[in-house]
N, C-alpha and C positions, 0 to 999 in steps of 0.2 A: 833725629838730630839732638844732641845734648848741648847744655849750656857751655861746656868746655870746648865745643867745636867753634864757637863764635869769638870774634875779636874782643880784646879786653876794653874796659872803659877808657875814654880819652880819644885821641885821634890816631888812626892806624890805616894802613893800606893793605887791601886783600887782593890776592890774585883771582882773576876771573876769566871767563871765556865766553865770547858771544855765542848765544844758543841758536842763532838763525840758520835756516836751511839755505846756506850761502857758501860758495867755495872758499871764502876768505877766512872763516873761523878765527876771528881776531882775538888776540890776547888782550885782556883788559886789566885795568887797575881800578879798584873801588876804594874811594876814600870814605872812611866811616868815622863819624864823630859821636861819641856817647851813644853808640848803638844804632845810629841812623846814617844811612848812605847819603852823602851830600854831593858826590861827584863820581861819574863813571867816564873814564877816558881810555884810549888805547895805550898799550904798554910800549913806551918809547924805546925800550931795549930790544924789542922783538925785531928780528931781521926782516920780517915780512909785513907785520902790522905797522911798524915804525911810528907808533903813537897816534895813528889816525883812525877814527871810527867814521862810518858813513852817516848820512842824514837820518837813517832809520834808528841808529843807536846812540847818537850824540847826547841825547838828554834822557837816557834810559832810566835814571833815578826818578824822573817825572812819571814815567809809566808805572814804576813800582809803587809810588805813593799817590797815584791818581785816585781821586775821590770816586771814580767810577768802578774801581776794582770790585770783583766778587770776592768777599772775605768770609762768607759763612754759607753753609748749605741752604738751598732755597727749594721751595715747593711751588709749583704753578698754582695760581689762584684765578686767573682769567682764561679766556679762550687761547688756544694754541696760536702762537705768533704774536700775541699781545705784549709779551714781555712783562707780564704781571706775576710777581712772585712774593712769597712771604718767607721769612727766615724760619728755619727749623734746626734741630740739633743734628750732630753727626750720627748719633744713635738712631734717631728717627729715619734719617736718610738711608743709612746702611740697612736697617730693618726692612724698609720699603723696597729697596733694590733687591736685596737677597730674597725677600718674599715673592716679588714678582718674577724674578729669574727662576726661582724654584718651581713656582706654579706653572710657568710657561714651559719649562723643560719637562715637567711631569705630564702635562696635557697635550702639548704639541710637539715635544721633542726639543732638545737643546739647540738644534739648528735653526729654530725659529728666533734665535737671538743672534744679532750680528754686531761686531765691533766696527767702528769707523775711526781710523787714525792715520796720521802721517807724520810730518816733521815740523810741527809747530815749535818743538824744540828738537835739536839734533843730537843731544847727548846720548852716550851709550847707555847710561842708566835710565834716564827719564824720557828717551826719545822713541824711535821707531818701534822697538820691540818690547817696550815696558809692559804692555798688557797681554802679550802673546801667550805666555804660560797659563795665565788665568783663563783666557777664552778657549785655549786648546784643552785644558783640563775640564772646562765646562762642557765641551763638545759643541761649541757654537759654530756657526757658518764661518768658514775661513774667508778673510777679507783680503783681496788682492789689491796691492797698492802700486800701480804702475804710472803714477802721475808724471814721473820725471826720470828720463835717461834709461828707462828699461829697454827700449828698442836700441838706443845708442850703445848701451853696455853689452847687449846681446851681440850686436854686429861687431863691435870692437873686439870682444873676447873671441868671436869666431875667426877673426883675422890675425890679431897680434897677441891674443891671450890677455889674461888679467894682469897687465903690467902698469906700473905707475906712469910710464912714459917719460916725458920731459920734465925736469925740475923747473918749475916756473921761474925761479930765481936765475936760471941759466939763460933766460931769454936775452939777457944783455949781450950774449955772444952770437946771437942769430944775425944773419945778414939779410934775411927775407922773412918777414912775419906776416902770415896769412891769418887774419881774424875772421872766422866764418860763423855767421849767425850768433854773434856774441856782442852785446852792448856793454863792453867791459867797464866803462866809466859809471854805469848804473848798477851792474850786477856782479862785477868782479874787480872792484875798484883797486885793490892792492896789487894786482898784477900789472896795472898800467905803468907805474914808475919804472919797472924793468923793461917794458916795451919802449917807453919814452927814452930811457937811457940808450937802448940799442939804436933807436932812431937818431939820437944825437951822435952816435958813433958811426952813422952812415947806413944803417939798415933801412930797407924800404918796407913800409907798413901798408898792407893792402887789406881792405875791409870789404867783404862780400855780404850783402844784406839787402832785403827789399826796402829798408828804411835808412835814410841818412841821419842816423841818430848821433848822440854825443860823441861816441867813439869814432864813427865814420868821419865826422867833421875834423878829426885830428889825423886822418890817414893821408899817406902820400898818394894813394889811389883808391878811390871808392868805386866799387862795381855794383850797381843795382841789379837785382835779379828777381825774376817772377817767383812768387811764393811757391814752394813745393817742387822746384825744378833744380835744386842744388846737385842732385845725383847726375843729371844730364851734364852739368858743367864738369864735375869730377871725372866722369867717364870720358868726356871729350879731351880733358887735359891728359888723361892716360893715352888716348889715341895719338895726340901730338908727341908726347914724350917717347912713346915706343916707336911710333912711325918715323920720327926724325932722329932716332938713335941717340936720345938724350939720357938713356938709362945708365946707371952704374952697373955695368955687366958683372963685375966681380962680386958686388954685394948681392945682386939678384941670384947669381949662380950658387953662392955659398949659403945664403940665409933666407931663401924663399922657396916655396913650392908652387907649381902651377903656372909658371910664367907663360909657357907656350899657349896654354888654354886661355889665359887672360888676354894675351896679345891678339888671339883670334877673336875673342869676344868683343874687344873694344874697337875692332876695325870698322864696325857699323856705326860707331858713335862719333861722327865727324863734327868738327866745329860748326859747319853749316847747319847740320841737323840740330846741334845743341843750341845754336843761335835762335832757331825757330821755337825751341822750348823755353829758353831762359830769357830771351830778349836782349842778350849780350851780343854785340857784333862778333862775327867769327874771327876777325883779326885780333880783337881784344882777347878772345879765348886762347889763340895761338901765342900772343905776347905773354899772357899770364903763365901758360905752361912752360914756355921757354925761360922766362925769368926765374920761375920757381925752380926749375931743374938746374939752372946754371949757378944759383946762389949756394954758397957753402959757408955755414949750414943754413938751411931753411927750416922753418917751424910752422906748424898749423895749430891754432887754438880753435876748437869747435865749441859752440855753446849748446845749451839744452834745447834751444829752438830748432836745431838741425833735424831732430827726429819727428817733429810734430806735423807730419803730413803722411799721406798714404804710403809713400816710399821711403820714409825716414830711415828705416833699418838698412836698406840697400844703399842709401846715400852715405851712411857712415861706413859701410863695407868698402865702398869705392874710395872715400877719402882716406881710410886707414891703409889702403894699398900704396898711396902716393909716396910717403917717405921711404919705403923700401925700394921702390923703383929708382929713386934718385940717390940712394945711399945717404939720406939726410940723417939717419940714426948714428952715423960714424962719429960725430963730434958733439961736445956739450952745446946745448942750445939748439940741437937739430932733432927733428922727428915730429911727434904729435902729442899734444896735451889734451887728454879727455878728462879722466878722473884719477888723480893720484891716490885716491882712497885705497886702491889695490895694494899699496905698499904697507898698510897698517895691519898688524897681526891681531885684529879684533877677534875675540873668542865668541863669535856669534852663537854657537850652539848653547852656550851657557845662558843665553837670554831668549832663546826661541821657544823653549818648551815643546819641541817637536815630538818628544817621546810620548806626549799625551794625545797626539792626533789619532783619531779613530779612522781606520780604513773606510774609504768611501765618503768621508766628510766633504760636503759640497763647497765649492769656491764661487764667490761672487765678486766681480771686480767693482771697485768703488765708482768707476765711471758710469756704471749701470745702476747706481743706487736709486735714482728716481724711478726707474722701471721696476726695480726689486720691491720698492715700497708701494707701488700702485698696481701690482698684479701683472704688469706687462711681461715679466719673465716667467710667469706660471710656475712659481716656486712651491714645492710641497715638502715641508710645511711653509706657509707664508711667513714673512718676517713680522714678528709681533713685538720685538724689543730691539732697541738700538742703543748702543753706548758710544758716544763720541768723545774723543780726547785728542789733543795735539792736532786738531783740524777744525775747519769751518766749512763743511762740505757745501753749504748753501751758496757760498761764493765761489769755491774752487771747482766744483763738479759741473759737468755739462748738463744740458736739458734742465735748466734751473726751474722752469715753471712746473715741470713734472715732479721735481723734487719737493717743491713747495706743497703740491697736492699730497704727496706721500707723507711728509712730516706733519701735515694737518690732520691726519687720521686720528680720531679719538681713541681707537682701539690699539694704537701704537704707543708703547711705553718707551719713552726716550730719556736717557740720562746724558748730560753733557758736563764734562769737567773743563773749566775755563778760567781765564783771568778777568774777562769782561763779558757782558751780555751781548754776544755776537748775534748775527742774523739767525744762525743755527740754534743758539742757546734760547732764543725767544720761543722756540717750538718745544722746548724740553719740559718734561714733567718734574724732573729733579735736576738742579744745577749744583755742582760741587766746586768748591774754591781751590784753585791750583796755585802753587807758589811760582814766582818768577825766578829767573836765573840767579838773582842776588840772594835768594832765600833757600837755595838747595845746593847739594853737592853733585858734581858730575865730572865726567871725563870725556874729552872731545877728540875724535879723529878729524880729518879734514878731507874734503873732496876737491880741494884747490891748492894745497901745499903739503909740505912734508914735515909738519910739526904736530906733536901731540900736546894738548893743552889741558890743564887742570882748572876746574872751577870750584873754588872754596865758598862755602856759605858766608856771606858778608854780614847779613842781619838776620835776626830771628823772623820766622814766618809771620806775616801780618795776619791779624784776625785769627781765623781757624783754617787758613790755607795749608795744604799739605803737598809735598812733592808727589809726582806720579808713582814713585816707588812705594811710598807709604799708602797711597790710595789703594793700590792693588794688594798690599799686605792686609789692609783692613777688609777689603772685599773678600779676599780668600779666607780670612778667619771667619767672617760671617757666613760664608758658604760651607764651612767645615773642611776646607782643603788643608791638609796637614803635611804635605810633602815639603821637604827642606827648602825648595826653591821659593816657597811663599813666606818664609820667615827670615830670609837673608837680610842683613842690615845693609845700608848703603856702603859701608866700609868693606863688607864682604863682597859686594858687587864690584867695587873698584878693584879688589884683588883678583877678581875673575874676568875683568874686562878685556885684558890682553893676554896673549901668550908671552909672558914676561921673560921667558927663556929665549925668545927669538933674537938672533944676532942684531936685528935693527933696533932692539931695545936694550942693548948691552949698556949697563950702568944706569939705566933709567928705571926708577921704581915709583910706586905710589908716593913714597916719602919724599923723594927728590922732586917730583912734580908738585907736590903740595908746597914744598919749600920755594921752588924756583918759578912755578907757574907754567912753564912750557919747556920743551926740549925738541931739538931736531932729531928725526930718526937717524940712526947710525949708518948713514949712507955717505958716499963721497960728496964733497962740497960741490956747489953749483959750478965751480970752475973746472971740475973734473968729471962730473956725473954724466956719463954717456952709457946707459945700461945695456944698449944693444949695438955697441960699436962692432962687436963680433957675434952678432946673433943672440942666442940665448933667450928666445921668446918663450913665454910660458904657454905654448900650444902643444898639442899632442906630438907634432913633428919637431918642435923646438925652433921652428922657422915662421916667418910671415906666411900665412896660408892664403894665397890668392884663390886657390881652390880649397874651400873650407871642409875639413874633416868633420867638424861639428854639425854641418848642415844635415847630415844623415839623421841627426836627432830631432830634426824638425824645428818648428817655430816654438821654442821653449821660453819659459819665464825663469830668469835667474833667481836663486833662493833669496837674494837681497830684497826682492820685491813681493814675495809671497809670505804672508803672515805665518810664522812657525814652520816654514818649509825648509828642508835640508837637501832636497833633490831637485834637479831640473825636471820640468814637466813637459814631456815631448808633445808635439803637435804634428801637423802635416809636414812632410819633408819639404825642404826649401832648396832652391837652386844653389849649388855650391859656389858659383861664380857671381861676382857683382853684376847687377843689371839695373836697368831703369824702370822704375814704377812711377808713372805720371800721377799728378794730383787726381784725386777721386772726383772732386767737384770741378766741372768745367764751366766757365761763364756762359750764361745764356740770357735771353731777353728778360726773364723774371729777376734773376739774381746775377748781375754782371760784375760785381765788385768782390774782390778777395779781401776778407776781413782778417787782420792779424791782431792778436791780443797779447802783446809782450808784457814782461814784468814791468811794474811801475818803478819809477826812480826812488820814490819816498816810502813805498810799502814793500813788505816782503810777503808775496802772495796777499793774504788778507790781513796779516799782522800789521799793526800801526795805522790801519786805515780809519780808525776811530780817534786817533791822537791829534789834537789840534795843531801842533807844530808841523807834523808830517802832512796833514791836510793842506796847510797853507803852502807848503813847498809843492805838493802834487797838483793842487787845484781841483776843480770839479771835474767829473767824468767828461772826457772830451773825445771827439772823433776827428782824426787828422785825415784830410782829403786833399787830393791834388786840385789845383785851380780848374783844370779842364773838366773834371768830374763834378765839381761844385757848380760850374757855369752851366753844364748840360742839364742840371736839375734846378736851375734858378735859385741856388742856395748861396747866401752871403756869409762871410766870416762872422762868427759870433752867434749865428742862428741856432735855435734849438731844433734838432733833427731826430727822427726815428730811424733806427737801423733794424731791419726786419728780414727774416726768412721763415721757412716753414716750421722751425723749431721755437721761434719766439721773437720778441722785439725788446729793445731798450732805447732809452732817450739819452742824448748827450749834446754837448755844445760843440758846434762845428768850428774846427780850426783849419783854415785853408793854408796849405803849405806845399812848396816844391820838394820838401824832404821825403815825401812819399811819391812813388811812381803813379802815373795814370793807371786806373784799374785796381788800385790797392787803397784800402782804408785801414786805419790803425786806431785801436782804442785800448790803452793799457788796462790790464786786469787788476783786481784787488779791492776796488771800492765796495763798500757794503750797500745792500739794498736799502737799508733804513736811512742811509745818507744820500741816496740817489732818488731818482723818480721811479722807484719800484725796482724792476729788473735791472741787472747789470750784464756785462758783455757775455758771460757764460750762458746766459739764456739762449744764445744762438749757437753755441758750440755743439759739434756732433759728439756722439758717444761711440762712434765707430773706431775700431782699432787700426793702427798702422800695420805694416807688413811683418814686423818682428817684435817680439817681447810684449805684445799687448800694449804698445805705446799709444799715447793719445794722438788725436789728429786735430788739435785746436786750430792749426793754421791751414787746414783744408776745409775752408768755410766760406761759402759765397752768400752775399747779402745784397739788399737794395737799400738805398738811403733816400729818405723823403722828408718833407717838412713835418715837424712834430705837430 
């Protein structure tokens, strides 16, 4: 970044983009006075952001200028986990990292080195793939990152293809809105005004969730459901819609394949059967199916949580079939909203470095990181070096206690690039200072709307912090990597970020984005956008595939979720028709309660969990329990309790509430261990994969609650 990239002296406004792993990707305006950011707010001219930022980002300038920021390279001086470090120079840090990586690669092989990263920032330049070329060139273990939506995306693509689906702004035209496993007011805030406007126009809003959360409290009908049984409900809805002749026969005939097979499959999934699985009365299931089928148009919004149990993939397969059965795709505001990111022509190959991958390079999923570091996976060679960036695995990974044991190994060389000394950074040998979004250039797609957003650097990097792009340029140079991909400037990376010749980017250039801050993809407006009114689904058949042709490829992981990958990775063949996969863990005498760990209202995963303002909003780690379950254990509201299973335990303050169903307990994730009583909720989470896409099963998790 050069001096000419930064605002001039005086007061000026700089276009920015929220970097968080959130569907809203808000356009921001940064007010800069004499080189210092003094205010960050939403861009009031943006049709989706509308000038509003969430509680996580409202005071972002305080995060940037926090006295707790890591601003210089650090070397560990105390025991691992102590958080004791001393400042060193960048040259010393790079020399030590390059020296250790070179020695480990020479003596154990480069696969003894493993990167760990995710979406601490979501930018195309500094986000998910920023380190992939470096580690692929090094020959390191490939890190599989299936934290979020991998099973959902696999199932969705198998059914309707990689389509953006419904424009979220067109929700105002919907007459029936089904919000399924999505606490919109906490995790998708900017979609809610469009839902509320539809509600004012007479639309019925239905929320299906095990928890009566903020969004459910604003619904016309809240339907509580047992965790992990959503697939049973979707299949029973299809049973009613098909059995009672509520289908759009013309749409089904023209734009779908496999209807007869689907009709035969769902005959077994009666509302009475589904009631036994879900806890929803059979007549409510019939009413839901009839109302959904009759409304024109109806729309479904599914959340990330929908996949987080054993049958999450098949759940999304079943839900993805519903709009085609009823012809909901015919009109603006009708269909299904999963991830609009499919509309963005991101030039992913330019950022993956897949050409460097050596045949046979092993893959380790980050859910198994604790096992990988403690020998439980029997890796040859074992992991001897770890580099963490854009992630805080000690909070977000399952089997937390096992991961602590692995990170505590004295023979494990760990590098962490961070803004703050997180729980993970406390175990590092070297900590490197990373810039915040106000100090770096980036370009943002969105997985929640149809706008591309530019982030311009508003202030010079504080201290010696560097963007991730510069970090990997420096590391590559120290390792002697001379390929052109390692010397690209940020401006060159922006120029390669998209297929700028795509029709959806007509008239949009890096220059216009830098000038204007954002632009809507060149698609019809929300009043006209109905991409599948006449079929045209991006599946092999061009239709909705009730019988999936992709199922022959097995349980694969999409390239989006595998570091440096450009191909599907086939697994065992899967049933081509939607079917029910029940929760893996069934309540028993030892562990009778289903634990859910949804996103926090004030944190984004573990980001902001150390910020005082967000901590005040979120409060201390809590466990929400139904009065019946509290009374059965002699537990009073406000008591300190232990939550336990065979994988671990954590302590929280009890909150007795009827907003959760009997048999269900809820503890939002994101709190750091150092701010809690040791372990946090992911100490109890399983590392077993769901049925498709190696998705997580955080919500397939049984526990017991007892006095602390």
